[in-house]
All heavy atoms as a GROMACS GRO file, in nm:
protein
  585
    1MET      N    1   0.840  -2.048  -1.527
    1MET     CA    2   0.845  -1.939  -1.621
    1MET      C    3   0.977  -1.950  -1.700
    1MET      O    4   1.080  -1.976  -1.645
    1MET     CB    5   0.837  -1.808  -1.544
    1MET     CG    6   0.771  -1.697  -1.622
    1MET     SD    7   0.759  -1.544  -1.527
    1MET     CE    8   0.610  -1.570  -1.440
    2GLU      N    9   0.969  -1.924  -1.826
    2GLU     CA   10   1.086  -1.930  -1.912
    2GLU      C   11   1.178  -1.811  -1.883
    2GLU      O   12   1.134  -1.707  -1.835
    2GLU     CB   13   1.043  -1.932  -2.057
    2GLU     CG   14   0.946  -2.045  -2.090
    2GLU     CD   15   1.015  -2.165  -2.148
    2GLU    OE1   16   1.126  -2.149  -2.201
    2GLU    OE2   17   0.957  -2.271  -2.141
    3GLY      N   18   1.307  -1.826  -1.916
    3GLY     CA   19   1.412  -1.729  -1.883
    3GLY      C   20   1.378  -1.581  -1.906
    3GLY      O   21   1.380  -1.503  -1.813
    4ASN      N   22   1.344  -1.541  -2.029
    4ASN     CA   23   1.320  -1.401  -2.058
    4ASN      C   24   1.196  -1.348  -1.987
    4ASN      O   25   1.193  -1.234  -1.941
    4ASN     CB   26   1.308  -1.378  -2.209
    4ASN     CG   27   1.443  -1.382  -2.279
    4ASN    OD1   28   1.547  -1.368  -2.215
    4ASN    ND2   29   1.440  -1.401  -2.408
    5ALA      N   30   1.090  -1.431  -1.979
    5ALA     CA   31   0.969  -1.390  -1.913
    5ALA      C   32   0.993  -1.366  -1.764
    5ALA      O   33   0.944  -1.271  -1.706
    5ALA     CB   34   0.860  -1.491  -1.934
    6ALA      N   35   1.071  -1.454  -1.703
    6ALA     CA   36   1.104  -1.438  -1.560
    6ALA      C   37   1.187  -1.314  -1.536
    6ALA      O   38   1.161  -1.239  -1.439
    6ALA     CB   39   1.178  -1.563  -1.509
    7LEU      N   40   1.281  -1.285  -1.622
    7LEU     CA   41   1.361  -1.165  -1.610
    7LEU      C   42   1.276  -1.039  -1.628
    7LEU      O   43   1.292  -0.941  -1.553
    7LEU     CB   44   1.475  -1.165  -1.711
    7LEU     CG   45   1.587  -1.264  -1.684
    7LEU    CD1   46   1.688  -1.262  -1.802
    7LEU    CD2   47   1.658  -1.235  -1.554
    8GLU      N   48   1.183  -1.044  -1.721
    8GLU     CA   49   1.094  -0.930  -1.741
    8GLU      C   50   1.004  -0.908  -1.622
    8GLU      O   51   0.982  -0.794  -1.580
    8GLU     CB   52   1.011  -0.950  -1.870
    8GLU     CG   53   0.915  -0.840  -1.901
    8GLU     CD   54   0.981  -0.704  -1.927
    8GLU    OE1   55   1.101  -0.698  -1.957
    8GLU    OE2   56   0.910  -0.602  -1.913
    9LEU      N   57   0.952  -1.015  -1.563
    9LEU     CA   58   0.871  -1.004  -1.445
    9LEU      C   59   0.951  -0.945  -1.328
    9LEU      O   60   0.903  -0.859  -1.256
    9LEU     CB   61   0.810  -1.140  -1.406
    9LEU     CG   62   0.722  -1.143  -1.284
    9LEU    CD1   63   0.602  -1.047  -1.303
    9LEU    CD2   64   0.672  -1.282  -1.256
   10ASP      N   65   1.072  -0.993  -1.310
   10ASP     CA   66   1.159  -0.939  -1.206
   10ASP      C   67   1.185  -0.790  -1.224
   10ASP      O   68   1.179  -0.712  -1.130
   10ASP     CB   69   1.296  -1.012  -1.204
   10ASP     CG   70   1.289  -1.153  -1.146
   10ASP    OD1   71   1.187  -1.186  -1.082
   10ASP    OD2   72   1.388  -1.227  -1.164
   11ARG      N   73   1.205  -0.749  -1.351
   11ARG     CA   74   1.229  -0.607  -1.380
   11ARG      C   75   1.105  -0.525  -1.350
   11ARG      O   76   1.113  -0.419  -1.288
   11ARG     CB   77   1.269  -0.591  -1.527
   11ARG     CG   78   1.304  -0.446  -1.562
   11ARG     CD   79   1.296  -0.419  -1.711
   11ARG     NE   80   1.164  -0.439  -1.767
   11ARG     CZ   81   1.061  -0.352  -1.754
   11ARG    NH1   82   1.078  -0.242  -1.680
   11ARG    NH2   83   0.946  -0.378  -1.806
   12LEU      N   84   0.989  -0.576  -1.390
   12LEU     CA   85   0.864  -0.506  -1.364
   12LEU      C   86   0.836  -0.489  -1.216
   12LEU      O   87   0.798  -0.381  -1.170
   12LEU     CB   88   0.749  -0.578  -1.434
   12LEU     CG   89   0.609  -0.518  -1.416
   12LEU    CD1   90   0.604  -0.380  -1.476
   12LEU    CD2   91   0.506  -0.608  -1.477
   13ILE      N   92   0.856  -0.596  -1.141
   13ILE     CA   93   0.835  -0.590  -0.995
   13ILE      C   94   0.931  -0.490  -0.932
   13ILE      O   95   0.890  -0.408  -0.847
   13ILE     CB   96   0.847  -0.728  -0.932
   13ILE    CG1   97   0.732  -0.815  -0.977
   13ILE    CG2   98   0.854  -0.719  -0.779
   13ILE    CD1   99   0.746  -0.962  -0.940
   14ALA      N  100   1.056  -0.493  -0.969
   14ALA     CA  101   1.155  -0.396  -0.916
   14ALA      C  102   1.115  -0.252  -0.948
   14ALA      O  103   1.127  -0.162  -0.864
   14ALA     CB  104   1.295  -0.429  -0.968
   15GLU      N  105   1.066  -0.233  -1.070
   15GLU     CA  106   1.024  -0.098  -1.111
   15GLU      C  107   0.907  -0.052  -1.028
   15GLU      O  108   0.903   0.062  -0.980
   15GLU     CB  109   0.986  -0.100  -1.258
   15GLU     CG  110   0.944   0.034  -1.313
   15GLU     CD  111   0.908   0.024  -1.459
   15GLU    OE1  112   0.987  -0.027  -1.540
   15GLU    OE2  113   0.794   0.064  -1.492
   16GLU      N  114   0.807  -0.137  -1.010
   16GLU     CA  115   0.690  -0.102  -0.929
   16GLU      C  116   0.726  -0.073  -0.783
   16GLU      O  117   0.676   0.021  -0.724
   16GLU     CB  118   0.585  -0.214  -0.937
   16GLU     CG  119   0.519  -0.228  -1.071
   16GLU     CD  120   0.435  -0.106  -1.110
   16GLU    OE1  121   0.367  -0.052  -1.022
   16GLU    OE2  122   0.438  -0.070  -1.226
   17LEU      N  123   0.812  -0.156  -0.725
   17LEU     CA  124   0.853  -0.133  -0.587
   17LEU      C  125   0.936  -0.008  -0.569
   17LEU      O  126   0.940   0.050  -0.460
   17LEU     CB  127   0.932  -0.256  -0.536
   17LEU     CG  128   0.850  -0.381  -0.512
   17LEU    CD1  129   0.942  -0.498  -0.480
   17LEU    CD2  130   0.745  -0.361  -0.404
   18GLY      N  131   0.998   0.037  -0.678
   18GLY     CA  132   1.080   0.158  -0.671
   18GLY      C  133   1.004   0.288  -0.691
   18GLY      O  134   1.059   0.396  -0.673
   19ARG      N  135   0.874   0.279  -0.723
   19ARG     CA  136   0.795   0.401  -0.742
   19ARG      C  137   0.776   0.475  -0.611
   19ARG      O  138   0.740   0.415  -0.512
   19ARG     CB  139   0.659   0.370  -0.798
   19ARG     CG  140   0.660   0.330  -0.942
   19ARG     CD  141   0.517   0.312  -0.989
   19ARG     NE  142   0.513   0.243  -1.116
   19ARG     CZ  143   0.500   0.304  -1.232
   19ARG    NH1  144   0.487   0.436  -1.235
   19ARG    NH2  145   0.497   0.235  -1.343
   20LYS      N  146   0.802   0.602  -0.611
   20LYS     CA  147   0.782   0.685  -0.493
   20LYS      C  148   0.640   0.740  -0.495
   20LYS      O  149   0.597   0.797  -0.593
   20LYS     CB  150   0.883   0.802  -0.490
   20LYS     CG  151   0.864   0.896  -0.375
   20LYS     CD  152   0.993   0.917  -0.304
   20LYS     CE  153   0.979   1.022  -0.197
   20LYS     NZ  154   0.917   0.977  -0.075
   21PRO      N  155   0.564   0.717  -0.388
   21PRO     CA  156   0.428   0.771  -0.384
   21PRO      C  157   0.428   0.924  -0.369
   21PRO      O  158   0.527   0.983  -0.326
   21PRO     CB  159   0.368   0.705  -0.261
   21PRO     CG  160   0.482   0.671  -0.175
   21PRO     CD  161   0.598   0.643  -0.268
   22SER      N  162   0.318   0.984  -0.404
   22SER     CA  163   0.304   1.130  -0.387
   22SER      C  164   0.305   1.163  -0.240
   22SER      O  165   0.282   1.077  -0.153
   22SER     CB  166   0.172   1.176  -0.451
   22SER     OG  167   0.063   1.125  -0.379
   23ARG      N  168   0.329   1.288  -0.210
   23ARG     CA  169   0.330   1.334  -0.072
   23ARG      C  170   0.191   1.311  -0.010
   23ARG      O  171   0.176   1.277   0.107
   23ARG     CB  172   0.370   1.479  -0.061
   23ARG     CG  173   0.378   1.531   0.081
   23ARG     CD  174   0.481   1.456   0.165
   23ARG     NE  175   0.467   1.499   0.304
   23ARG     CZ  176   0.473   1.418   0.407
   23ARG    NH1  177   0.496   1.290   0.390
   23ARG    NH2  178   0.455   1.462   0.529
   24ALA      N  179   0.084   1.332  -0.088
   24ALA     CA  180  -0.053   1.312  -0.041
   24ALA      C  181  -0.070   1.165   0.004
   24ALA      O  182  -0.130   1.139   0.110
   24ALA     CB  183  -0.154   1.347  -0.148
   25ALA      N  184  -0.017   1.070  -0.073
   25ALA     CA  185  -0.029   0.930  -0.037
   25ALA      C  186   0.052   0.901   0.091
   25ALA      O  187   0.006   0.825   0.179
   25ALA     CB  188   0.021   0.840  -0.150
   26GLU      N  189   0.168   0.963   0.106
   26GLU     CA  190   0.248   0.944   0.226
   26GLU      C  191   0.173   0.996   0.350
   26GLU      O  192   0.172   0.930   0.456
   26GLU     CB  193   0.381   1.016   0.214
   26GLU     CG  194   0.473   0.949   0.115
   26GLU     CD  195   0.605   1.027   0.096
   26GLU    OE1  196   0.613   1.146   0.134
   26GLU    OE2  197   0.700   0.966   0.044
   27VAL      N  198   0.109   1.113   0.336
   27VAL     CA  199   0.034   1.171   0.447
   27VAL      C  200  -0.082   1.079   0.485
   27VAL      O  201  -0.106   1.054   0.606
   27VAL     CB  202  -0.016   1.312   0.411
   27VAL    CG1  203  -0.119   1.363   0.512
   27VAL    CG2  204   0.103   1.409   0.401
   28LEU      N  205  -0.155   1.028   0.387
   28LEU     CA  206  -0.266   0.937   0.418
   28LEU      C  207  -0.216   0.806   0.482
   28LEU      O  208  -0.278   0.756   0.576
   28LEU     CB  209  -0.347   0.909   0.292
   28LEU     CG  210  -0.434   1.025   0.246
   28LEU    CD1  211  -0.494   0.995   0.109
   28LEU    CD2  212  -0.545   1.050   0.347
   29ALA      N  213  -0.106   0.753   0.434
   29ALA     CA  214  -0.049   0.632   0.492
   29ALA      C  215  -0.010   0.657   0.640
   29ALA      O  216  -0.032   0.572   0.726
   29ALA     CB  217   0.069   0.582   0.414
   30GLU      N  218   0.046   0.773   0.666
   30GLU     CA  219   0.082   0.810   0.806
   30GLU      C  220  -0.044   0.819   0.891
   30GLU      O  221  -0.043   0.774   1.006
   30GLU     CB  222   0.161   0.941   0.806
   30GLU     CG  223   0.298   0.929   0.747
   30GLU     CD  224   0.364   1.062   0.721
   30GLU    OE1  225   0.308   1.170   0.754
   30GLU    OE2  226   0.475   1.061   0.662
   31ALA      N  227  -0.151   0.875   0.836
   31ALA     CA  228  -0.277   0.887   0.910
   31ALA      C  229  -0.335   0.750   0.940
   31ALA      O  230  -0.387   0.725   1.049
   31ALA     CB  231  -0.375   0.972   0.834
   32ILE      N  232  -0.325   0.659   0.843
   32ILE     CA  233  -0.370   0.520   0.867
   32ILE      C  234  -0.289   0.460   0.981
   32ILE      O  235  -0.343   0.394   1.070
   32ILE     CB  236  -0.357   0.437   0.738
   32ILE    CG1  237  -0.457   0.485   0.634
   32ILE    CG2  238  -0.374   0.288   0.768
   32ILE    CD1  239  -0.434   0.429   0.495
   33GLY      N  240  -0.158   0.482   0.980
   33GLY     CA  241  -0.071   0.431   1.086
   33GLY      C  242  -0.109   0.489   1.223
   33GLY      O  243  -0.112   0.416   1.321
   34GLU      N  244  -0.139   0.618   1.226
   34GLU     CA  245  -0.180   0.677   1.354
   34GLU      C  246  -0.312   0.620   1.402
   34GLU      O  247  -0.333   0.597   1.522
   34GLU     CB  248  -0.190   0.830   1.338
   34GLU     CG  249  -0.055   0.895   1.322
   34GLU     CD  250  -0.064   1.043   1.291
   34GLU    OE1  251  -0.175   1.101   1.299
   34GLU    OE2  252   0.040   1.102   1.253
   35ARG      N  253  -0.405   0.598   1.311
   35ARG     CA  254  -0.537   0.545   1.347
   35ARG      C  255  -0.529   0.402   1.398
   35ARG      O  256  -0.596   0.367   1.493
   35ARG     CB  257  -0.627   0.554   1.222
   35ARG     CG  258  -0.754   0.476   1.228
   35ARG     CD  259  -0.854   0.530   1.326
   35ARG     NE  260  -0.982   0.465   1.320
   35ARG     CZ  261  -1.011   0.346   1.371
   35ARG    NH1  262  -0.923   0.276   1.433
   35ARG    NH2  263  -1.132   0.298   1.362
   36LEU      N  264  -0.448   0.320   1.334
   36LEU     CA  265  -0.446   0.176   1.368
   36LEU      C  266  -0.338   0.141   1.469
   36LEU      O  267  -0.343   0.032   1.527
   36LEU     CB  268  -0.429   0.094   1.241
   36LEU     CG  269  -0.545   0.106   1.143
   36LEU    CD1  270  -0.515   0.032   1.014
   36LEU    CD2  271  -0.673   0.055   1.207
   37GLY      N  272  -0.243   0.227   1.491
   37GLY     CA  273  -0.142   0.208   1.596
   37GLY      C  274  -0.064   0.079   1.584
   37GLY      O  275  -0.024   0.038   1.477
   38GLU      N  276  -0.044   0.014   1.698
   38GLU     CA  277   0.040  -0.105   1.709
   38GLU      C  278  -0.015  -0.226   1.631
   38GLU      O  279   0.057  -0.318   1.600
   38GLU     CB  280   0.061  -0.143   1.855
   38GLU     CG  281   0.142  -0.043   1.933
   38GLU     CD  282   0.285  -0.034   1.884
   38GLU    OE1  283   0.347  -0.138   1.855
   38GLU    OE2  284   0.335   0.079   1.873
   39SER      N  285  -0.143  -0.220   1.600
   39SER     CA  286  -0.203  -0.333   1.526
   39SER      C  287  -0.160  -0.335   1.379
   39SER      O  288  -0.166  -0.437   1.313
   39SER     CB  289  -0.356  -0.331   1.536
   39SER     OG  290  -0.407  -0.216   1.470
   40LEU      N  291  -0.117  -0.221   1.328
   40LEU     CA  292  -0.080  -0.210   1.186
   40LEU      C  293   0.051  -0.286   1.157
   40LEU      O  294   0.150  -0.271   1.229
   40LEU     CB  295  -0.062  -0.065   1.146
   40LEU     CG  296  -0.034  -0.037   0.999
   40LEU    CD1  297  -0.154  -0.075   0.916
   40LEU    CD2  298   0.004   0.107   0.978
   41ARG      N  299   0.048  -0.367   1.053
   41ARG     CA  300   0.168  -0.439   1.009
   41ARG      C  301   0.227  -0.382   0.883
   41ARG      O  302   0.345  -0.377   0.863
   41ARG     CB  303   0.135  -0.588   0.987
   41ARG     CG  304   0.085  -0.661   1.110
   41ARG     CD  305   0.195  -0.665   1.218
   41ARG     NE  306   0.147  -0.734   1.335
   41ARG     CZ  307   0.106  -0.672   1.447
   41ARG    NH1  308   0.104  -0.541   1.452
   41ARG    NH2  309   0.067  -0.741   1.552
   42ALA      N  310   0.141  -0.332   0.793
   42ALA     CA  311   0.187  -0.274   0.668
   42ALA      C  312   0.074  -0.191   0.604
   42ALA      O  313  -0.044  -0.218   0.626
   42ALA     CB  314   0.232  -0.383   0.568
   43VAL      N  315   0.113  -0.094   0.523
   43VAL     CA  316   0.021  -0.018   0.441
   43VAL      C  317   0.066  -0.038   0.296
   43VAL      O  318   0.183  -0.015   0.264
   43VAL     CB  319   0.019   0.133   0.474
   43VAL    CG1  320  -0.071   0.210   0.380
   43VAL    CG2  321  -0.024   0.153   0.618
   44VAL      N  322  -0.027  -0.081   0.211
   44VAL     CA  323   0.004  -0.101   0.070
   44VAL      C  324  -0.074   0.002  -0.010
   44VAL      O  325  -0.197   0.010   0.002
   44VAL     CB  326  -0.035  -0.243   0.027
   44VAL    CG1  327  -0.006  -0.263  -0.122
   44VAL    CG2  328   0.036  -0.347   0.109
   45PHE      N  329  -0.003   0.084  -0.084
   45PHE     CA  330  -0.062   0.184  -0.172
   45PHE      C  331  -0.056   0.128  -0.314
   45PHE      O  332   0.048   0.082  -0.359
   45PHE     CB  333   0.016   0.315  -0.161
   45PHE     CG  334  -0.027   0.423  -0.256
   45PHE    CD1  335  -0.160   0.456  -0.273
   45PHE    CD2  336   0.068   0.494  -0.328
   45PHE    CE1  337  -0.199   0.557  -0.359
   45PHE    CE2  338   0.030   0.596  -0.415
   45PHE     CZ  339  -0.103   0.626  -0.430
   46TYR      N  340  -0.169   0.129  -0.383
   46TYR     CA  341  -0.174   0.069  -0.517
   46TYR      C  342  -0.274   0.146  -0.601
   46TYR      O  343  -0.337   0.241  -0.554
   46TYR     CB  344  -0.217  -0.079  -0.505
   46TYR     CG  345  -0.358  -0.098  -0.460
   46TYR    CD1  346  -0.459  -0.123  -0.550
   46TYR    CD2  347  -0.395  -0.087  -0.326
   46TYR    CE1  348  -0.592  -0.137  -0.512
   46TYR    CE2  349  -0.524  -0.100  -0.285
   46TYR     CZ  350  -0.621  -0.127  -0.378
   46TYR     OH  351  -0.751  -0.142  -0.338
   47GLY      N  352  -0.288   0.111  -0.723
   47GLY     CA  353  -0.393   0.168  -0.808
   47GLY      C  354  -0.343   0.271  -0.906
   47GLY      O  355  -0.223   0.296  -0.920
   48SER      N  356  -0.438   0.331  -0.974
   48SER     CA  357  -0.404   0.423  -1.083
   48SER      C  358  -0.330   0.548  -1.038
   48SER      O  359  -0.244   0.599  -1.110
   48SER     CB  360  -0.529   0.462  -1.160
   48SER     OG  361  -0.621   0.529  -1.076
   49CYS      N  362  -0.358   0.599  -0.918
   49CYS     CA  363  -0.286   0.717  -0.871
   49CYS      C  364  -0.139   0.688  -0.849
   49CYS      O  365  -0.056   0.774  -0.870
   49CYS     CB  366  -0.350   0.771  -0.744
   49CYS     SG  367  -0.509   0.848  -0.768
   50LEU      N  368  -0.106   0.567  -0.809
   50LEU     CA  369   0.034   0.531  -0.793
   50LEU      C  370   0.099   0.523  -0.931
   50LEU      O  371   0.206   0.579  -0.954
   50LEU     CB  372   0.047   0.396  -0.722
   50LEU     CG  373   0.189   0.338  -0.718
   50LEU    CD1  374   0.282   0.431  -0.637
   50LEU    CD2  375   0.189   0.200  -0.657
   51ARG      N  376   0.034   0.458  -1.025
   51ARG     CA  377   0.089   0.442  -1.159
   51ARG      C  378   0.101   0.574  -1.232
   51ARG      O  379   0.197   0.598  -1.304
   51ARG     CB  380   0.004   0.345  -1.240
   51ARG     CG  381   0.019   0.201  -1.197
   51ARG     CD  382  -0.049   0.103  -1.290
   51ARG     NE  383  -0.191   0.132  -1.309
   51ARG     CZ  384  -0.287   0.092  -1.226
   51ARG    NH1  385  -0.257   0.024  -1.118
   51ARG    NH2  386  -0.414   0.123  -1.252
   52ASP      N  387   0.001   0.665  -1.212
   52ASP     CA  388   0.001   0.792  -1.281
   52ASP      C  389   0.089   0.897  -1.210
   52ASP      O  390   0.113   1.004  -1.265
   52ASP     CB  391  -0.140   0.849  -1.293
   52ASP     CG  392  -0.230   0.761  -1.379
   52ASP    OD1  393  -0.175   0.676  -1.456
   52ASP    OD2  394  -0.353   0.775  -1.371
   53GLY      N  395   0.125   0.870  -1.083
   53GLY     CA  396   0.205   0.965  -1.008
   53GLY      C  397   0.127   1.090  -0.969
   53GLY      O  398   0.183   1.196  -0.952
   54THR      N  399  -0.003   1.076  -0.948
   54THR     CA  400  -0.086   1.190  -0.913
   54THR      C  401  -0.162   1.159  -0.784
   54THR      O  402  -0.165   1.043  -0.740
   54THR     CB  403  -0.188   1.219  -1.026
   54THR    OG1  404  -0.266   1.334  -0.990
   54THR    CG2  405  -0.281   1.102  -1.053
   55HIS      N  406  -0.217   1.261  -0.726
   55HIS     CA  407  -0.304   1.241  -0.608
   55HIS      C  408  -0.446   1.282  -0.641
   55HIS      O  409  -0.530   1.292  -0.554
   55HIS     CB  410  -0.251   1.319  -0.487
   55HIS     CG  411  -0.248   1.466  -0.507
   55HIS    ND1  412  -0.143   1.532  -0.565
   55HIS    CD2  413  -0.340   1.560  -0.477
   55HIS    CE1  414  -0.171   1.658  -0.572
   55HIS    NE2  415  -0.287   1.681  -0.517
   56LYS      N  416  -0.474   1.308  -0.767
   56LYS     CA  417  -0.610   1.345  -0.810
   56LYS      C  418  -0.686   1.218  -0.846
   56LYS      O  419  -0.650   1.145  -0.940
   56LYS     CB  420  -0.603   1.439  -0.928
   56LYS     CG  421  -0.535   1.570  -0.892
   56LYS     CD  422  -0.527   1.662  -1.005
   56LYS     CE  423  -0.460   1.790  -0.954
   56LYS     NZ  424  -0.430   1.882  -1.058
   57GLY      N  425  -0.787   1.191  -0.768
   57GLY     CA  426  -0.864   1.066  -0.785
   57GLY      C  427  -0.872   0.995  -0.654
   57GLY      O  428  -0.850   1.052  -0.548
   58VAL      N  429  -0.897   0.866  -0.661
   58VAL     CA  430  -0.909   0.783  -0.542
   58VAL      C  431  -0.773   0.719  -0.514
   58VAL      O  432  -0.719   0.654  -0.601
   58VAL     CB  433  -1.018   0.677  -0.558
   58VAL    CG1  434  -1.024   0.583  -0.441
   58VAL    CG2  435  -1.152   0.739  -0.585
   59LEU      N  436  -0.720   0.742  -0.396
   59LEU     CA  437  -0.596   0.678  -0.354
   59LEU      C  438  -0.633   0.548  -0.286
   59LEU      O  439  -0.709   0.548  -0.189
   59LEU     CB  440  -0.518   0.769  -0.258
   59LEU     CG  441  -0.435   0.878  -0.327
   59LEU    CD1  442  -0.520   0.985  -0.390
   59LEU    CD2  443  -0.339   0.942  -0.228
   60ASP      N  444  -0.584   0.438  -0.338
   60ASP     CA  445  -0.620   0.304  -0.291
   60ASP      C  446  -0.515   0.253  -0.193
   60ASP      O  447  -0.396   0.252  -0.225
   60ASP     CB  448  -0.629   0.210  -0.410
   60ASP     CG  449  -0.734   0.254  -0.511
   60ASP    OD1  450  -0.850   0.267  -0.471
   60ASP    OD2  451  -0.699   0.271  -0.628
   61PHE      N  452  -0.561   0.205  -0.078
   61PHE     CA  453  -0.474   0.152   0.023
   61PHE      C  454  -0.528   0.020   0.078
   61PHE      O  455  -0.649   0.003   0.088
   61PHE     CB  456  -0.460   0.246   0.143
   61PHE     CG  457  -0.395   0.375   0.115
   61PHE    CD1  458  -0.468   0.484   0.074
   61PHE    CD2  459  -0.257   0.390   0.127
   61PHE    CE1  460  -0.409   0.606   0.048
   61PHE    CE2  461  -0.196   0.510   0.103
   61PHE     CZ  462  -0.271   0.617   0.061
   62TYR      N  463  -0.440  -0.068   0.115
   62TYR     CA  464  -0.473  -0.183   0.197
   62TYR      C  465  -0.398  -0.160   0.330
   62TYR      O  466  -0.280  -0.124   0.329
   62TYR     CB  467  -0.422  -0.315   0.140
   62TYR     CG  468  -0.503  -0.377   0.032
   62TYR    CD1  469  -0.451  -0.386  -0.097
   62TYR    CD2  470  -0.632  -0.422   0.056
   62TYR    CE1  471  -0.526  -0.443  -0.197
   62TYR    CE2  472  -0.707  -0.480  -0.047
   62TYR     CZ  473  -0.652  -0.490  -0.172
   62TYR     OH  474  -0.725  -0.544  -0.272
   63ALA      N  475  -0.468  -0.175   0.440
   63ALA     CA  476  -0.404  -0.169   0.571
   63ALA      C  477  -0.402  -0.312   0.625
   63ALA      O  478  -0.509  -0.374   0.644
   63ALA     CB  479  -0.480  -0.078   0.666
   64ILE      N  480  -0.286  -0.366   0.645
   64ILE     CA  481  -0.271  -0.501   0.695
   64ILE      C  482  -0.246  -0.493   0.843
   64ILE      O  483  -0.152  -0.430   0.889
   64ILE     CB  484  -0.157  -0.574   0.621
   64ILE    CG1  485  -0.186  -0.574   0.471
   64ILE    CG2  486  -0.139  -0.715   0.676
   64ILE    CD1  487  -0.072  -0.615   0.384
   65VAL      N  488  -0.335  -0.559   0.920
   65VAL     CA  489  -0.328  -0.553   1.065
   65VAL      C  490  -0.304  -0.690   1.124
   65VAL      O  491  -0.329  -0.791   1.057
   65VAL     CB  492  -0.458  -0.493   1.125
   65VAL    CG1  493  -0.476  -0.349   1.078
   65VAL    CG2  494  -0.580  -0.576   1.091
   66GLY      N  495  -0.254  -0.692   1.246
   66GLY     CA  496  -0.230  -0.820   1.314
   66GLY      C  497  -0.358  -0.894   1.347
   66GLY      O  498  -0.368  -1.015   1.330
   67ASP      N  499  -0.461  -0.817   1.391
   67ASP     CA  500  -0.593  -0.875   1.416
   67ASP      C  501  -0.694  -0.762   1.422
   67ASP      O  502  -0.661  -0.652   1.461
   67ASP     CB  503  -0.594  -0.961   1.545
   67ASP     CG  504  -0.563  -0.879   1.667
   67ASP    OD1  505  -0.658  -0.824   1.727
   67ASP    OD2  506  -0.443  -0.867   1.705
   68TYR      N  507  -0.817  -0.794   1.382
   68TYR     CA  508  -0.918  -0.693   1.376
   68TYR      C  509  -0.960  -0.633   1.510
   68TYR      O  510  -0.979  -0.511   1.519
   68TYR     CB  511  -1.041  -0.745   1.303
   68TYR     CG  512  -1.021  -0.761   1.156
   68TYR    CD1  513  -1.038  -0.884   1.092
   68TYR    CD2  514  -0.984  -0.654   1.076
   68TYR    CE1  515  -1.017  -0.899   0.958
   68TYR    CE2  516  -0.962  -0.668   0.941
   68TYR     CZ  517  -0.979  -0.791   0.881
   68TYR     OH  518  -0.958  -0.806   0.747
   69PRO      N  519  -0.976  -0.711   1.616
   69PRO     CA  520  -1.017  -0.649   1.743
   69PRO      C  521  -0.919  -0.543   1.790
   69PRO      O  522  -0.961  -0.437   1.839
   69PRO     CB  523  -1.023  -0.766   1.839
   69PRO     CG  524  -1.050  -0.885   1.753
   69PRO     CD  525  -0.975  -0.856   1.626
   70SER      N  526  -0.788  -0.566   1.778
   70SER     CA  527  -0.694  -0.462   1.822
   70SER      C  528  -0.695  -0.344   1.729
   70SER      O  529  -0.667  -0.230   1.772
   70SER     CB  530  -0.553  -0.521   1.841
   70SER     OG  531  -0.501  -0.560   1.714
   71ALA      N  532  -0.725  -0.364   1.602
   71ALA     CA  533  -0.726  -0.256   1.509
   71ALA      C  534  -0.848  -0.168   1.523
   71ALA      O  535  -0.843  -0.044   1.513
   71ALA     CB  536  -0.720  -0.307   1.362
   72HIS      N  537  -0.965  -0.231   1.549
   72HIS     CA  538  -1.091  -0.158   1.550
   72HIS      C  539  -1.156  -0.150   1.687
   72HIS      O  540  -1.262  -0.086   1.700
   72HIS     CB  541  -1.186  -0.225   1.451
   72HIS     CG  542  -1.140  -0.220   1.312
   72HIS    ND1  543  -1.128  -0.104   1.239
   72HIS    CD2  544  -1.096  -0.319   1.228
   72HIS    CE1  545  -1.081  -0.131   1.116
   72HIS    NE2  546  -1.062  -0.260   1.108
   73GLY      N  547  -1.099  -0.217   1.785
   73GLY     CA  548  -1.158  -0.210   1.919
   73GLY      C  549  -1.287  -0.293   1.931
   73GLY      O  550  -1.362  -0.273   2.025
   74SER      N  551  -1.313  -0.377   1.833
   74SER     CA  552  -1.438  -0.457   1.835
   74SER      C  553  -1.417  -0.581   1.754
   74SER      O  554  -1.347  -0.582   1.656
   74SER     CB  555  -1.550  -0.374   1.778
   74SER     OG  556  -1.663  -0.454   1.752
   75HIS      N  557  -1.484  -0.689   1.792
   75HIS     CA  558  -1.486  -0.812   1.712
   75HIS      C  559  -1.582  -0.802   1.597
   75HIS      O  560  -1.576  -0.883   1.505
   75HIS     CB  561  -1.525  -0.931   1.802
   75HIS     CG  562  -1.420  -0.970   1.898
   75HIS    ND1  563  -1.310  -1.045   1.862
   75HIS    CD2  564  -1.406  -0.942   2.030
   75HIS    CE1  565  -1.234  -1.063   1.969
   75HIS    NE2  566  -1.288  -1.003   2.072
   76PHE      N  567  -1.671  -0.703   1.600
   76PHE     CA  568  -1.778  -0.696   1.502
   76PHE      C  569  -1.746  -0.611   1.381
   76PHE      O  570  -1.814  -0.616   1.281
   76PHE     CB  571  -1.906  -0.645   1.568
   76PHE     CG  572  -1.953  -0.736   1.678
   76PHE    CD1  573  -1.938  -0.700   1.809
   76PHE    CD2  574  -2.011  -0.859   1.644
   76PHE    CE1  575  -1.978  -0.785   1.910
   76PHE    CE2  576  -2.052  -0.945   1.746
   76PHE     CZ  577  -2.036  -0.907   1.879
   77LEU      N  578  -1.642  -0.526   1.389
   77LEU     CA  579  -1.610  -0.438   1.274
   77LEU      C  580  -1.524  -0.510   1.175
   77LEU      O  581  -1.440  -0.584   1.200
   77LEU     CB  582  -1.543  -0.312   1.324
   77LEU     CG  583  -1.629  -0.218   1.404
   77LEU    CD1  584  -1.548  -0.100   1.456
   77LEU    CD2  585  -1.745  -0.168   1.321
   0.00000   0.00000   0.00000
């Protein structure tokens, strides 16, 4: 990537990482953590509600787990 484009990408990533989620998103992320317990490695909140700073609509999350059986109690889920 050329100099200015790389700097712009770095700035954009820093800005996105610095966004504070709504309290509703924090509560849902905590509930995901309680549900998945020790198997949870990270919760990623993304999507239009993050960008808009609202909790009205669909809050999008990825739950990253160490392995599915420990997260769901089954190899089939």
